[in-house]
TORSE-849591 format. One record per residue: z, x, y of N, C-alpha, C in turn. Coordinates in steps of 0.2 Angstrom, whole numbers, padded with zeros to 4 digits, always signed. Layout:
N
ZXYZXYZXY/...
! end
This chain:
70
-0112+0066+0009-0110+0063+0003-0104+0066-0001/-0105+0073-0001-0100+0077-0004-0093+0076-0001/-0093+0076+0006-0087+0075+0009-0083+0068+0008/-0087+0063+0007-0085+0056+0005-0081+0056-0002/-0085+0060-0006-0082+0060-0013-0075+0065-0013/-0075+0070-0009-0069+0074-0008-0064+0070-0005/-0065+0066+0000-0060+0062+0003-0057+0057-0002/-0062+0054-0006-0060+0049-0011-0055+0052-0016/-0057+0058-0018-0053+0062-0023-0046+0063-0021/-0046+0066-0014-0039+0067-0011-0035+0061-0011/-0038+0055-0009-0034+0049-0008-0032+0047-0015/-0036+0047-0020-0033+0045-0026-0028+0050-0029/-0028+0056-0028-0023+0061-0030-0017+0059-0026/-0017+0058-0020-0011+0056-0016-0008+0050-0019/-0012+0045-0020-0009+0039-0023-0006+0040-0030/-0009+0044-0034-0006+0045-0041+0000+0049-0040/+0001+0054-0036+0007+0058-0036+0012+0053-0032/+0010+0049-0027+0015+0045-0024+0018+0040-0028/+0014+0037-0033+0016+0032-0037+0020+0035-0043/+0019+0041-0045+0023+0044-0050+0030+0046-0047/+0030+0048-0041+0036+0050-0038+0040+0044-0037/+0037+0038-0035+0040+0032-0033+0044+0030-0039/+0040+0029-0045+0043+0027-0051+0048+0031-0054/+0047+0038-0053+0052+0043-0056+0059+0042-0052/+0058+0041-0046+0064+0040-0042+0068+0034-0044/+0065+0029-0044+0068+0022-0046+0070+0022-0053/+0067+0026-0058+0069+0026-0065+0076+0030-0065/+0077+0035-0061+0083+0039-0061+0089+0036-0058/+0088+0030-0055+0094+0026-0052+0098+0024-0057/+0105+0024-0056+0110+0022-0061+0112+0015-0059/+0107+0010-0060+0109+0003-0059+0108-0001-0065/+0111-0007-0065+0110-0011-0071+0102-0013-0071/+0100-0014-0077+0092-0015-0078+0090-0021-0074/+0094-0026-0073+0092-0032-0070+0090-0030-0062/+0095-0027-0059+0094-0025-0052+0089-0019-0051/+0088-0015-0056+0083-0010-0056+0076-0013-0055/+0074-0018-0058+0068-0022-0058+0067-0024-0050/+0072-0027-0048+0071-0030-0041+0071-0024-0036/+0075-0019-0037+0075-0014-0032+0068-0010-0032/+0065-0010-0038+0058-0007-0039+0053-0011-0035/+0053-0017-0036+0048-0022-0034+0048-0023-0027/+0054-0024-0024+0054-0026-0017+0050-0022-0012/+0051-0015-0012+0046-0011-0007+0039-0012-0008/+0037-0013-0014+0030-0015-0016+0028-0021-0013/+0032-0026-0013+0031-0033-0010+0030-0033-0003/+0035-0029+0000+0035-0028+0007+0029-0025+0010/+0027-0019+0006+0021-0016+0008+0014-0020+0008/+0014-0024+0002+0009-0029+0001+0008-0034+0007/+0014-0037+0009+0015-0042+0014+0012-0039+0021/+0015-0033+0022+0012-0029+0028+0005-0028+0029/+0002-0026+0023-0005-0025+0022-0009-0031+0024/-0007-0037+0020-0010-0043+0021-0010-0046+0028/-0004-0045+0031-0003-0047+0039-0008-0042+0043/-0008-0036+0042-0012-0032+0046-0020-0034+0045/-0022-0035+0039-0029-0037+0038-0030-0044+0041/-0025-0049+0041-0026-0055+0044-0027-0054+0052/-0023-0051+0055-0023-0050+0062-0029-0045+0064/-0031-0041+0060-0037-0037+0062-0043-0041+0062/-0044-0045+0056-0050-0050+0056-0050-0055+0062/-0044-0057+0063-0043-0062+0068-0045-0059+0075/-0043-0053+0076-0045-0050+0083-0052-0048+0083/-0055-0046+0077-0062-0045+0077-0067-0051+0078/-0064-0057+0076-0068-0063+0077-0067-0065+0084/-0062-0064+0087-0061-0066+0095-0066-0062+0099/-0066-0055+0097-0071-0051+0101-0078-0052+0100/-0080-0054+0094-0087-0056+0092-0089-0062+0095/-0084-0067+0096-0085-0073+0099-0086-0073+0107/-0083-0068+0110-0083-0067+0117-0090-0063+0118/-0093-0059+0114-0099-0056+0115-0105-0061+0115/-0104-0066+0111-0110-0071+0111-0111-0075+0117/
! end
């Protein structure tokens, strides 16, 4: 149980520092404010689309294997 809490804490810490670094980097870019919003959001949207695609194909694959076992 302690190991699970430690892993959760480490994961959260990595995400916090990663998020802070990400937004500090994009805040420092010398771009017009209109472009800065798009440049900041596009990588997040790409990551979300990749994650959703991964979850879709993972669930699709697990359903195929469970149907074959029946």
